[in-house]
Z-matrix of the N, CA and C atoms (Angstrom, degrees):
N
C 1 1.386
C 2 1.485 1 111.58
N 3 1.284 2 120.25 1 138.58
C 4 1.415 3 123.06 2 -176.88
C 5 1.594 4 108.70 3 -114.24
N 6 1.283 5 113.42 4 145.98
C 7 1.443 6 117.83 5 -179.90
C 8 1.399 7 109.49 6 -108.65
N 9 1.390 8 119.22 7 145.10
C 10 1.395 9 128.08 8 176.26
C 11 1.506 10 112.14 9 -85.22
N 12 1.333 11 118.87 10 179.02
C 13 1.480 12 117.27 11 -178.02
C 14 1.473 13 116.70 12 -63.49
N 15 1.418 14 118.04 13 -26.01
C 16 1.326 15 124.56 14 -174.52
C 17 1.589 16 111.88 15 -106.84
N 18 1.234 17 120.02 16 20.66
C 19 1.456 18 124.58 17 175.57
C 20 1.585 19 110.00 18 91.10
N 21 1.365 20 120.11 19 -7.42
C 22 1.359 21 118.26 20 -177.89
C 23 1.606 22 108.32 21 -61.39
N 24 1.225 23 116.94 22 154.96
C 25 1.518 24 125.39 23 -177.89
C 26 1.574 25 103.66 24 -115.27
N 27 1.453 26 109.76 25 114.19
C 28 1.409 27 116.70 26 -177.03
C 29 1.629 28 110.62 27 -56.90
N 30 1.209 29 115.59 28 130.89
C 31 1.501 30 116.92 29 175.26
C 32 1.477 31 115.11 30 91.44
N 33 1.355 32 118.05 31 -5.74
C 34 1.430 33 126.51 32 -173.48
C 35 1.441 34 110.07 33 -140.67
N 36 1.434 35 118.32 34 82.84
C 37 1.422 36 123.03 35 -173.99
C 38 1.612 37 114.08 36 -59.60
N 39 1.296 38 119.13 37 -30.85
C 40 1.354 39 120.23 38 -177.76
C 41 1.597 40 115.64 39 -86.92
N 42 1.277 41 113.08 40 -3.63
C 43 1.535 42 120.61 41 177.54
C 44 1.472 43 110.84 42 -98.93
N 45 1.406 44 114.50 43 144.77
C 46 1.504 45 120.74 44 178.14
C 47 1.537 46 105.32 45 -148.72
N 48 1.190 47 118.11 46 141.43
C 49 1.429 48 126.13 47 172.54
C 50 1.544 49 107.71 48 -90.42
N 51 1.292 50 118.57 49 122.53
C 52 1.435 51 120.81 50 179.55
C 53 1.497 52 108.82 51 -127.67
N 54 1.320 53 121.66 52 144.06
C 55 1.458 54 123.11 53 171.95
C 56 1.512 55 114.56 54 177.79
N 57 1.182 56 116.15 55 -159.95
C 58 1.503 57 124.76 56 -177.01
C 59 1.533 58 108.90 57 -127.90
N 60 1.346 59 111.97 58 101.69
C 61 1.397 60 121.90 59 -172.76
C 62 1.633 61 110.35 60 -58.40
N 63 1.326 62 116.89 61 -38.76
C 64 1.451 63 120.84 62 -178.81
C 65 1.498 64 108.68 63 -64.82
N 66 1.309 65 124.91 64 -28.76
C 67 1.375 66 128.46 65 -177.70
C 68 1.544 67 111.55 66 -93.85
N 69 1.394 68 115.63 67 -18.90
C 70 1.388 69 117.69 68 178.81
C 71 1.640 70 110.69 69 77.85
N 72 1.328 71 112.66 70 24.73
C 73 1.467 72 117.11 71 179.08
C 74 1.518 73 109.31 72 -112.93
N 75 1.324 74 114.73 73 134.30
C 76 1.500 75 121.59 74 -178.31
C 77 1.480 76 108.71 75 -140.65
N 78 1.304 77 116.55 76 145.52
C 79 1.432 78 125.20 77 179.18
C 80 1.504 79 111.33 78 -130.39
N 81 1.379 80 115.98 79 147.53
C 82 1.420 81 117.02 80 168.89
C 83 1.543 82 110.79 81 -91.37
N 84 1.259 83 118.09 82 127.23
C 85 1.418 84 124.12 83 179.72
C 86 1.550 85 109.72 84 -111.61
N 87 1.348 86 114.70 85 118.47
C 88 1.427 87 117.12 86 177.14
C 89 1.505 88 110.73 87 -107.05
N 90 1.272 89 117.35 88 121.14
C 91 1.457 90 122.91 89 179.51
C 92 1.497 91 110.59 90 -81.02
N 93 1.295 92 120.27 91 143.12
C 94 1.516 93 126.98 92 -176.15
C 95 1.487 94 108.26 93 43.58
N 96 1.334 95 119.35 94 61.71
C 97 1.404 96 122.01 95 -178.46
C 98 1.515 97 107.03 96 -66.48
N 99 1.339 98 119.38 97 143.34
C 100 1.382 99 124.90 98 173.83
C 101 1.598 100 114.18 99 -129.84
N 102 1.298 101 112.49 100 178.09
C 103 1.409 102 113.33 101 -176.80
C 104 1.605 103 115.40 102 -63.21
N 105 1.281 104 112.97 103 -20.31
C 106 1.450 105 115.15 104 175.01
C 107 1.451 106 115.15 105 -76.82
N 108 1.244 107 121.42 106 -9.50
C 109 1.456 108 132.75 107 170.56
C 110 1.597 109 116.34 108 -74.34
N 111 1.305 110 108.39 109 -24.07
C 112 1.492 111 120.57 110 -179.28
C 113 1.467 112 110.20 111 -60.22
N 114 1.423 113 116.41 112 128.50
C 115 1.410 114 117.76 113 -179.69
C 116 1.525 115 113.24 114 160.80
N 117 1.306 116 117.84 115 -165.70
C 118 1.436 117 129.91 116 -179.54
C 119 1.538 118 110.05 117 -93.09
N 120 1.295 119 117.48 118 126.23
C 121 1.520 120 120.92 119 172.82
C 122 1.481 121 113.52 120 -118.47
N 123 1.255 122 117.86 121 157.50
C 124 1.533 123 119.13 122 172.52
C 125 1.472 124 109.09 123 -141.95
N 126 1.377 125 110.37 124 136.88
C 127 1.504 126 116.42 125 177.89
C 128 1.534 127 105.09 126 -102.92
N 129 1.377 128 112.68 127 133.28
C 130 1.391 129 122.07 128 179.55
C 131 1.466 130 113.68 129 -126.06
N 132 1.331 131 119.41 130 126.07
C 133 1.467 132 120.31 131 175.56
C 134 1.598 133 103.29 132 -121.31
N 135 1.321 134 110.06 133 128.01
C 136 1.512 135 118.98 134 176.39
C 137 1.489 136 113.14 135 -66.62
N 138 1.410 137 112.53 136 160.78
C 139 1.527 138 110.96 137 177.22
C 140 1.422 139 110.61 138 -70.63
N 141 1.435 140 112.54 139 150.92
C 142 1.463 141 119.18 140 -179.86
C 143 1.637 142 103.84 141 -136.16
N 144 1.198 143 114.98 142 118.20
C 145 1.537 144 116.24 143 178.58
C 146 1.544 145 112.34 144 58.73
N 147 1.283 146 116.20 145 -118.69
C 148 1.528 147 121.39 146 -178.51
C 149 1.551 148 105.41 147 -92.37
N 150 1.276 149 121.17 148 -6.95
C 151 1.502 150 119.72 149 -176.07
C 152 1.510 151 108.39 150 -82.85
N 153 1.314 152 118.39 151 132.36
C 154 1.437 153 124.26 152 -178.79
C 155 1.568 154 107.41 153 -75.93
N 156 1.347 155 114.24 154 164.84
C 157 1.430 156 120.16 155 173.31
C 158 1.467 157 109.37 156 -65.75
N 159 1.413 158 118.61 157 146.88
C 160 1.368 159 122.97 158 173.79
C 161 1.478 160 114.24 159 -122.73
N 162 1.316 161 116.84 160 140.64
C 163 1.542 162 124.34 161 178.91
C 164 1.505 163 108.52 162 -134.52
N 165 1.277 164 117.25 163 138.23
C 166 1.436 165 124.29 164 173.70
C 167 1.480 166 110.37 165 -146.53
N 168 1.339 167 116.01 166 146.09
C 169 1.455 168 119.71 167 -175.04
C 170 1.559 169 109.12 168 -113.41
N 171 1.328 170 112.28 169 154.57
C 172 1.532 171 120.34 170 178.88
C 173 1.547 172 104.37 171 -146.37
N 174 1.248 173 112.36 172 147.26
C 175 1.512 174 125.06 173 170.58
C 176 1.547 175 113.44 174 -105.56
N 177 1.227 176 117.93 175 117.99
C 178 1.574 177 119.02 176 173.97
C 179 1.381 178 114.08 177 -97.69
N 180 1.315 179 119.90 178 119.20
C 181 1.484 180 120.28 179 167.84
C 182 1.453 181 112.48 180 -110.46
N 183 1.355 182 116.30 181 127.02
C 184 1.389 183 122.00 182 -171.95
C 185 1.502 184 110.39 183 -100.35
N 186 1.276 185 116.05 184 124.59
C 187 1.495 186 117.96 185 -176.80
C 188 1.462 187 104.96 186 -112.86
N 189 1.276 188 119.09 187 133.36
C 190 1.625 189 126.22 188 -175.13
C 191 1.455 190 104.49 189 -119.60
N 192 1.302 191 113.02 190 149.36
C 193 1.454 192 123.15 191 169.64
C 194 1.535 193 107.35 192 -87.66
N 195 1.305 194 111.84 193 142.86
C 196 1.516 195 114.08 194 177.35
C 197 1.581 196 107.17 195 -71.81
N 198 1.319 197 112.31 196 140.19
C 199 1.424 198 121.81 197 177.46
C 200 1.591 199 110.62 198 -90.26
N 201 1.361 200 112.97 199 -30.41
C 202 1.357 201 118.32 200 179.00
C 203 1.629 202 111.92 201 -152.48
N 204 1.232 203 116.02 202 130.90
C 205 1.486 204 121.96 203 179.32
C 206 1.521 205 107.53 204 -119.50
N 207 1.298 206 117.63 205 130.50
C 208 1.443 207 118.72 206 177.09
C 209 1.456 208 108.92 207 -130.72
N 210 1.378 209 112.32 208 120.36
C 211 1.567 210 118.57 209 177.14
C 212 1.431 211 106.01 210 -103.34
N 213 1.299 212 113.29 211 137.36
C 214 1.522 213 120.22 212 -179.77
C 215 1.585 214 106.86 213 -114.26
N 216 1.287 215 109.86 214 140.56
C 217 1.488 216 117.08 215 177.67
C 218 1.506 217 113.77 216 -63.99
N 219 1.223 218 121.90 217 120.46
C 220 1.461 219 122.88 218 175.93
C 221 1.371 220 113.22 219 -113.01
N 222 1.293 221 120.91 220 124.11
C 223 1.383 222 121.61 221 178.69
C 224 1.555 223 112.79 222 -102.41
N 225 1.289 224 113.93 223 128.25
C 226 1.481 225 120.53 224 179.65
C 227 1.523 226 112.06 225 -114.63
N 228 1.267 227 116.05 226 114.19
C 229 1.521 228 117.00 227 179.59
C 230 1.482 229 110.79 228 -99.04
N 231 1.304 230 119.49 229 136.78
C 232 1.482 231 122.57 230 176.99
C 233 1.456 232 110.21 231 -101.85
N 234 1.258 233 113.61 232 139.00
C 235 1.480 234 125.83 233 -179.83
C 236 1.559 235 105.72 234 -69.77
N 237 1.247 236 114.32 235 133.33
C 238 1.552 237 118.80 236 -178.47
C 239 1.457 238 111.88 237 -118.31
């Protein structure tokens, strides 16, 4: 994945890298996350000068509120 100048992620219009460069802290922000975004992610930073490449993994679990719940009446008869 490649990032643009303002944190946009090429090929993923809902994704954006946000953070504080002076602190070296960055996060992946996913706008309108859905169940299809659920899964394993990995952040990779290439080597720079004397600094070695860095990789770290994260698992995203998307929890959604139900928009509609329908309960149907079920009759169970017992043999007597």
